[in-house]
mmCIF file as gemmi writes it, N, C-alpha and C atoms, coordinates in Angstrom:
data_model
loop_
_atom_site.group_PDB
_atom_site.id
_atom_site.type_symbol
_atom_site.label_atom_id
_atom_site.label_alt_id
_atom_site.label_comp_id
_atom_site.label_asym_id
_atom_site.label_entity_id
_atom_site.label_seq_id
_atom_site.pdbx_PDB_ins_code
_atom_site.Cartn_x
_atom_site.Cartn_y
_atom_site.Cartn_z
_atom_site.occupancy
_atom_site.B_iso_or_equiv
_atom_site.pdbx_formal_charge
_atom_site.auth_seq_id
_atom_site.auth_asym_id
_atom_site.pdbx_PDB_model_num
ATOM 1 N N . MET Axp A 1 ? 0.778 -1.179 0.019 1 0 ? 1 A 1
ATOM 2 C CA . MET Axp A 1 ? -0.041 0.048 -0.009 1 0 ? 1 A 1
ATOM 3 C C . MET Axp A 1 ? 0.913 1.28 0 1 0 ? 1 A 1
ATOM 4 N N . ALA Axp A 2 ? 1.944 1.155 0.69 1 0 ? 2 A 1
ATOM 5 C CA . ALA Axp A 2 ? 2.797 2.415 0.812 1 0 ? 2 A 1
ATOM 6 C C . ALA Axp A 2 ? 3.337 2.737 -0.455 1 0 ? 2 A 1
ATOM 7 N N . GLY Axp A 3 ? 3.829 1.855 -1.325 1 0 ? 3 A 1
ATOM 8 C CA . GLY Axp A 3 ? 4.216 2.096 -2.725 1 0 ? 3 A 1
ATOM 9 C C . GLY Axp A 3 ? 3.249 2.755 -3.524 1 0 ? 3 A 1
ATOM 10 N N . PHE Axp A 4 ? 2.048 2.186 -3.473 1 0 ? 4 A 1
ATOM 11 C CA . PHE Axp A 4 ? 0.894 2.781 -4.31 1 0 ? 4 A 1
ATOM 12 C C . PHE Axp A 4 ? 0.6 4.226 -3.922 1 0 ? 4 A 1
ATOM 13 N N . LYS Axp A 5 ? 0.584 4.453 -2.511 1 0 ? 5 A 1
ATOM 14 C CA . LYS Axp A 5 ? 0.315 5.834 -1.991 1 0 ? 5 A 1
ATOM 15 C C . LYS Axp A 5 ? 1.439 6.788 -2.508 1 0 ? 5 A 1
ATOM 16 N N . SER Axp A 6 ? 2.671 6.321 -2.448 1 0 ? 6 A 1
ATOM 17 C CA . SER Axp A 6 ? 3.776 7.109 -2.865 1 0 ? 6 A 1
ATOM 18 C C . SER Axp A 6 ? 3.704 7.577 -4.36 1 0 ? 6 A 1
ATOM 19 N N . VAL Axp A 7 ? 3.452 6.613 -5.152 1 0 ? 7 A 1
ATOM 20 C CA . VAL Axp A 7 ? 3.351 6.898 -6.567 1 0 ? 7 A 1
ATOM 21 C C . VAL Axp A 7 ? 2.192 7.899 -6.893 1 0 ? 7 A 1
ATOM 22 N N . VAL Axp A 8 ? 1.049 7.548 -6.315 1 0 ? 8 A 1
ATOM 23 C CA . VAL Axp A 8 ? -0.122 8.379 -6.592 1 0 ? 8 A 1
ATOM 24 C C . VAL Axp A 8 ? 0.083 9.808 -6.007 1 0 ? 8 A 1
ATOM 25 N N . THR Axp A 9 ? 0.626 9.923 -4.824 1 0 ? 9 A 1
ATOM 26 C CA . THR Axp A 9 ? 1 11.208 -4.197 1 0 ? 9 A 1
ATOM 27 C C . THR Axp A 9 ? 1.818 12.071 -5.146 1 0 ? 9 A 1
ATOM 28 N N . LYS Axp A 10 ? 2.89 11.49 -5.733 1 0 ? 10 A 1
ATOM 29 C CA . LYS Axp A 10 ? 3.775 12.241 -6.592 1 0 ? 10 A 1
ATOM 30 C C . LYS Axp A 10 ? 3.029 12.72 -7.886 1 0 ? 10 A 1
ATOM 31 N N . GLN Axp A 11 ? 2.235 11.833 -8.351 1 0 ? 11 A 1
ATOM 32 C CA . GLN Axp A 11 ? 1.447 12.192 -9.532 1 0 ? 11 A 1
ATOM 33 C C . GLN Axp A 11 ? 0.398 13.338 -9.258 1 0 ? 11 A 1
ATOM 34 N N . ILE Axp A 12 ? -0.254 13.234 -8.16 1 0 ? 12 A 1
ATOM 35 C CA . ILE Axp A 12 ? -1.184 14.289 -7.769 1 0 ? 12 A 1
ATOM 36 C C . ILE Axp A 12 ? -0.544 15.627 -7.534 1 0 ? 12 A 1
ATOM 37 N N . ASN Axp A 13 ? 0.55 15.551 -6.812 1 0 ? 13 A 1
ATOM 38 C CA . ASN Axp A 13 ? 1.299 16.806 -6.649 1 0 ? 13 A 1
ATOM 39 C C . ASN Axp A 13 ? 1.97 17.359 -7.922 1 0 ? 13 A 1
ATOM 40 N N . ILE Axp A 14 ? 2.315 16.617 -8.788 1 0 ? 14 A 1
ATOM 41 C CA . ILE Axp A 14 ? 2.762 17.09 -10.124 1 0 ? 14 A 1
ATOM 42 C C . ILE Axp A 14 ? 1.665 17.851 -10.84 1 0 ? 14 A 1
ATOM 43 N N . ILE Axp A 15 ? 0.416 17.152 -10.896 1 0 ? 15 A 1
ATOM 44 C CA . ILE Axp A 15 ? -0.761 17.733 -11.443 1 0 ? 15 A 1
ATOM 45 C C . ILE Axp A 15 ? -1.158 19.094 -10.759 1 0 ? 15 A 1
ATOM 46 N N . ARG Axp A 16 ? -1.176 19.04 -9.434 1 0 ? 16 A 1
ATOM 47 C CA . ARG Axp A 16 ? -1.611 20.257 -8.594 1 0 ? 16 A 1
ATOM 48 C C . ARG Axp A 16 ? -0.529 21.267 -8.514 1 0 ? 16 A 1
ATOM 49 N N . GLU Axp A 17 ? 0.675 20.866 -8.913 1 0 ? 17 A 1
ATOM 50 C CA . GLU Axp A 17 ? 1.91 21.757 -8.732 1 0 ? 17 A 1
ATOM 51 C C . GLU Axp A 17 ? 2.06 22.113 -7.307 1 0 ? 17 A 1
ATOM 52 N N . THR Axp A 18 ? 1.965 21.071 -6.379 1 0 ? 18 A 1
ATOM 53 C CA . THR Axp A 18 ? 2.092 21.199 -5 1 0 ? 18 A 1
ATOM 54 C C . THR Axp A 18 ? 3.164 20.151 -4.457 1 0 ? 18 A 1
ATOM 55 N N . PRO Axp A 19 ? 4.43 20.366 -4.84 1 0 ? 19 A 1
ATOM 56 C CA . PRO Axp A 19 ? 5.386 19.437 -4.435 1 0 ? 19 A 1
ATOM 57 C C . PRO Axp A 19 ? 5.521 19.236 -2.974 1 0 ? 19 A 1
ATOM 58 N N . GLY Axp A 20 ? 5.664 17.967 -2.485 1 0 ? 20 A 1
ATOM 59 C CA . GLY Axp A 20 ? 5.759 17.677 -1.12 1 0 ? 20 A 1
ATOM 60 C C . GLY Axp A 20 ? 4.583 17.697 -0.318 1 0 ? 20 A 1
ATOM 61 N N . ARG Axp A 21 ? 3.444 18.128 -0.838 1 0 ? 21 A 1
ATOM 62 C CA . ARG Axp A 21 ? 2.243 18.243 -0.026 1 0 ? 21 A 1
ATOM 63 C C . ARG Axp A 21 ? 1.662 16.838 0.25 1 0 ? 21 A 1
ATOM 64 N N . LYS Axp A 22 ? 1.252 16.653 1.456 1 0 ? 22 A 1
ATOM 65 C CA . LYS Axp A 22 ? 0.53 15.432 1.937 1 0 ? 22 A 1
ATOM 66 C C . LYS Axp A 22 ? -0.853 15.262 1.256 1 0 ? 22 A 1
ATOM 67 N N . VAL Axp A 23 ? -1.154 14.05 0.869 1 0 ? 23 A 1
ATOM 68 C CA . VAL Axp A 23 ? -2.451 13.757 0.176 1 0 ? 23 A 1
ATOM 69 C C . VAL Axp A 23 ? -3.246 12.821 1.048 1 0 ? 23 A 1
ATOM 70 N N . TRP Axp A 24 ? -2.676 11.96 1.681 1 0 ? 24 A 1
ATOM 71 C CA . TRP Axp A 24 ? -3.349 10.794 2.375 1 0 ? 24 A 1
ATOM 72 C C . TRP Axp A 24 ? -3.367 11.119 3.915 1 0 ? 24 A 1
ATOM 73 N N . GLN Axp A 25 ? -4.392 10.439 4.508 1 0 ? 25 A 1
ATOM 74 C CA . GLN Axp A 25 ? -4.523 10.478 5.98 1 0 ? 25 A 1
ATOM 75 C C . GLN Axp A 25 ? -3.414 9.64 6.512 1 0 ? 25 A 1
ATOM 76 N N . ALA Axp A 26 ? -2.96 9.715 7.722 1 0 ? 26 A 1
ATOM 77 C CA . ALA Axp A 26 ? -1.944 8.972 8.285 1 0 ? 26 A 1
ATOM 78 C C . ALA Axp A 26 ? -2.03 7.425 8.26 1 0 ? 26 A 1
ATOM 79 N N . ASN Axp A 27 ? -3.377 7.1 8.664 1 0 ? 27 A 1
ATOM 80 C CA . ASN Axp A 27 ? -3.75 5.715 8.715 1 0 ? 27 A 1
ATOM 81 C C . ASN Axp A 27 ? -4.866 5.354 7.853 1 0 ? 27 A 1
ATOM 82 N N . TYR Axp A 28 ? -5.09 4.118 7.615 1 0 ? 28 A 1
ATOM 83 C CA . TYR Axp A 28 ? -6.269 3.634 6.737 1 0 ? 28 A 1
ATOM 84 C C . TYR Axp A 28 ? -6.684 2.315 7.33 1 0 ? 28 A 1
ATOM 85 N N . TYR Axp A 29 ? -7.945 1.897 7.087 1 0 ? 29 A 1
ATOM 86 C CA . TYR Axp A 29 ? -8.555 0.659 7.498 1 0 ? 29 A 1
ATOM 87 C C . TYR Axp A 29 ? -8.679 -0.114 6.239 1 0 ? 29 A 1
ATOM 88 N N . ASP Axp A 30 ? -7.986 -1.305 6.189 1 0 ? 30 A 1
ATOM 89 C CA . ASP Axp A 30 ? -8.037 -2.082 5.064 1 0 ? 30 A 1
ATOM 90 C C . ASP Axp A 30 ? -8.993 -3.31 5.355 1 0 ? 30 A 1
ATOM 91 N N . HIS Axp A 31 ? -9.654 -3.85 4.332 1 0 ? 31 A 1
ATOM 92 C CA . HIS Axp A 31 ? -10.63 -4.948 4.512 1 0 ? 31 A 1
ATOM 93 C C . HIS Axp A 31 ? -10.816 -5.586 3.303 1 0 ? 31 A 1
ATOM 94 N N . ILE Axp A 32 ? -10.763 -6.928 3.285 1 0 ? 32 A 1
ATOM 95 C CA . ILE Axp A 32 ? -10.862 -7.686 2.066 1 0 ? 32 A 1
ATOM 96 C C . ILE Axp A 32 ? -12.423 -7.945 1.848 1 0 ? 32 A 1
ATOM 97 N N . ILE Axp A 33 ? -12.841 -7.57 0.745 1 0 ? 33 A 1
ATOM 98 C CA . ILE Axp A 33 ? -14.272 -7.64 0.403 1 0 ? 33 A 1
ATOM 99 C C . ILE Axp A 33 ? -14.551 -9.099 -0.188 1 0 ? 33 A 1
ATOM 100 N N . ARG Axp A 34 ? -15.437 -9.843 0.478 1 0 ? 34 A 1
ATOM 101 C CA . ARG Axp A 34 ? -15.445 -11.237 0.309 1 0 ? 34 A 1
ATOM 102 C C . ARG Axp A 34 ? -16.609 -11.687 -0.668 1 0 ? 34 A 1
ATOM 103 N N . ASN Axp A 35 ? -17.606 -10.896 -0.82 1 0 ? 35 A 1
ATOM 104 C CA . ASN Axp A 35 ? -18.655 -11.262 -1.618 1 0 ? 35 A 1
ATOM 105 C C . ASN Axp A 35 ? -19.435 -9.951 -2.228 1 0 ? 35 A 1
ATOM 106 N N . ASN Axp A 36 ? -20.354 -10.238 -3.144 1 0 ? 36 A 1
ATOM 107 C CA . ASN Axp A 36 ? -21.071 -9.048 -3.746 1 0 ? 36 A 1
ATOM 108 C C . ASN Axp A 36 ? -21.953 -8.26 -2.688 1 0 ? 36 A 1
ATOM 109 N N . GLU Axp A 37 ? -22.442 -8.872 -1.791 1 0 ? 37 A 1
ATOM 110 C CA . GLU Axp A 37 ? -23.332 -8.224 -0.776 1 0 ? 37 A 1
ATOM 111 C C . GLU Axp A 37 ? -22.427 -7.199 -0.012 1 0 ? 37 A 1
ATOM 112 N N . GLU Axp A 38 ? -21.243 -7.664 0.43 1 0 ? 38 A 1
ATOM 113 C CA . GLU Axp A 38 ? -20.371 -6.907 1.25 1 0 ? 38 A 1
ATOM 114 C C . GLU Axp A 38 ? -19.915 -5.677 0.371 1 0 ? 38 A 1
ATOM 115 N N . TYR Axp A 39 ? -19.536 -5.934 -1.007 1 0 ? 39 A 1
ATOM 116 C CA . TYR Axp A 39 ? -19.132 -4.883 -1.833 1 0 ? 39 A 1
ATOM 117 C C . TYR Axp A 39 ? -20.2 -3.768 -1.97 1 0 ? 39 A 1
ATOM 118 N N . GLN Axp A 40 ? -21.451 -4.236 -2.078 1 0 ? 40 A 1
ATOM 119 C CA . GLN Axp A 40 ? -22.526 -3.305 -2.322 1 0 ? 40 A 1
ATOM 120 C C . GLN Axp A 40 ? -22.726 -2.447 -0.966 1 0 ? 40 A 1
ATOM 121 N N . ARG Axp A 41 ? -22.647 -3.068 0.177 1 0 ? 41 A 1
ATOM 122 C CA . ARG Axp A 41 ? -22.686 -2.429 1.453 1 0 ? 41 A 1
ATOM 123 C C . ARG Axp A 41 ? -21.652 -1.28 1.588 1 0 ? 41 A 1
ATOM 124 N N . ILE Axp A 42 ? -20.426 -1.588 1.162 1 0 ? 42 A 1
ATOM 125 C CA . ILE Axp A 42 ? -19.336 -0.6 1.235 1 0 ? 42 A 1
ATOM 126 C C . ILE Axp A 42 ? -19.578 0.526 0.261 1 0 ? 42 A 1
ATOM 127 N N . ALA Axp A 43 ? -19.92 0.017 -0.997 1 0 ? 43 A 1
ATOM 128 C CA . ALA Axp A 43 ? -20.085 1.081 -2.046 1 0 ? 43 A 1
ATOM 129 C C . ALA Axp A 43 ? -21.202 2.072 -1.585 1 0 ? 43 A 1
ATOM 130 N N . ASP Axp A 44 ? -22.319 1.485 -1.017 1 0 ? 44 A 1
ATOM 131 C CA . ASP Axp A 44 ? -23.445 2.375 -0.563 1 0 ? 44 A 1
ATOM 132 C C . ASP Axp A 44 ? -22.979 3.392 0.588 1 0 ? 44 A 1
ATOM 133 N N . TYR Axp A 45 ? -22.157 2.724 1.436 1 0 ? 45 A 1
ATOM 134 C CA . TYR Axp A 45 ? -21.502 3.676 2.51 1 0 ? 45 A 1
ATOM 135 C C . TYR Axp A 45 ? -20.758 4.78 1.92 1 0 ? 45 A 1
ATOM 136 N N . ILE Axp A 46 ? -19.933 4.507 0.914 1 0 ? 46 A 1
ATOM 137 C CA . ILE Axp A 46 ? -19.015 5.474 0.319 1 0 ? 46 A 1
ATOM 138 C C . ILE Axp A 46 ? -19.869 6.647 -0.38 1 0 ? 46 A 1
ATOM 139 N N . GLU Axp A 47 ? -20.973 6.078 -1.022 1 0 ? 47 A 1
ATOM 140 C CA . GLU Axp A 47 ? -21.803 7.066 -1.749 1 0 ? 47 A 1
ATOM 141 C C . GLU Axp A 47 ? -22.62 7.892 -0.863 1 0 ? 47 A 1
ATOM 142 N N . MET Axp A 48 ? -23.04 7.388 0.291 1 0 ? 48 A 1
ATOM 143 C CA . MET Axp A 48 ? -23.969 8.08 1.289 1 0 ? 48 A 1
ATOM 144 C C . MET Axp A 48 ? -23.153 8.917 2.197 1 0 ? 48 A 1
ATOM 145 N N . ASN Axp A 49 ? -21.85 8.67 2.405 1 0 ? 49 A 1
ATOM 146 C CA . ASN Axp A 49 ? -21.172 9.289 3.564 1 0 ? 49 A 1
ATOM 147 C C . ASN Axp A 49 ? -21.146 10.792 3.398 1 0 ? 49 A 1
ATOM 148 N N . PRO Axp A 50 ? -20.83 11.426 2.179 1 0 ? 50 A 1
ATOM 149 C CA . PRO Axp A 50 ? -20.943 12.925 2.071 1 0 ? 50 A 1
ATOM 150 C C . PRO Axp A 50 ? -22.282 13.427 2.375 1 0 ? 50 A 1
ATOM 151 N N . ILE Axp A 51 ? -23.303 12.783 1.912 1 0 ? 51 A 1
ATOM 152 C CA . ILE Axp A 51 ? -24.743 13.22 2.234 1 0 ? 51 A 1
ATOM 153 C C . ILE Axp A 51 ? -24.946 13.241 3.708 1 0 ? 51 A 1
ATOM 154 N N . CYS Axp A 52 ? -24.643 12.109 4.347 1 0 ? 52 A 1
ATOM 155 C CA . CYS Axp A 52 ? -24.833 12.024 5.869 1 0 ? 52 A 1
ATOM 156 C C . CYS Axp A 52 ? -24.014 13.182 6.537 1 0 ? 52 A 1
ATOM 157 N N . TRP Axp A 53 ? -22.733 13.419 6.028 1 0 ? 53 A 1
ATOM 158 C CA . TRP Axp A 53 ? -21.789 14.298 6.746 1 0 ? 53 A 1
ATOM 159 C C . TRP Axp A 53 ? -22.597 15.77 6.699 1 0 ? 53 A 1
ATOM 160 N N . GLN Axp A 54 ? -23.068 16.196 5.523 1 0 ? 54 A 1
ATOM 161 C CA . GLN Axp A 54 ? -23.706 17.455 5.435 1 0 ? 54 A 1
ATOM 162 C C . GLN Axp A 54 ? -24.745 17.748 6.437 1 0 ? 54 A 1
ATOM 163 N N . SER Axp A 55 ? -25.487 16.686 6.925 1 0 ? 55 A 1
ATOM 164 C CA . SER Axp A 55 ? -26.525 16.851 7.813 1 0 ? 55 A 1
ATOM 165 C C . SER Axp A 55 ? -26.17 16.468 9.271 1 0 ? 55 A 1
ATOM 166 N N . ASP Axp A 56 ? -24.892 16.179 9.462 1 0 ? 56 A 1
ATOM 167 C CA . ASP Axp A 56 ? -24.422 15.757 10.807 1 0 ? 56 A 1
ATOM 168 C C . ASP Axp A 56 ? -24.212 16.893 11.597 1 0 ? 56 A 1
ATOM 169 N N . SER Axp A 57 ? -24.749 17.047 12.82 1 0 ? 57 A 1
ATOM 170 C CA . SER Axp A 57 ? -24.7 18.201 13.779 1 0 ? 57 A 1
ATOM 171 C C . SER Axp A 57 ? -23.378 18.284 14.425 1 0 ? 57 A 1
ATOM 172 N N . LEU Axp A 58 ? -22.595 17.167 14.492 1 0 ? 58 A 1
ATOM 173 C CA . LEU Axp A 58 ? -21.406 17.253 15.166 1 0 ? 58 A 1
ATOM 174 C C . LEU Axp A 58 ? -20.129 17.472 14.176 1 0 ? 58 A 1
ATOM 175 N N . ARG Axp A 59 ? -20.458 17.748 12.969 1 0 ? 59 A 1
ATOM 176 C CA . ARG Axp A 59 ? -19.166 17.965 12.037 1 0 ? 59 A 1
ATOM 177 C C . ARG Axp A 59 ? -18.614 19.256 12.403 1 0 ? 59 A 1
């Protein structure tokens, strides 16, 4: 994962013209998706998360 993040960060910073700027959060939660139902649940979460965040009173 570290290699992927490094390559992607360099490319993003080239495009944005922001050398050395951090792109990723310090930690991440990895999880192996084992079936279609689990994939759909995670995809739904990703899609709905910004919508839920907008109405969250604790943000």
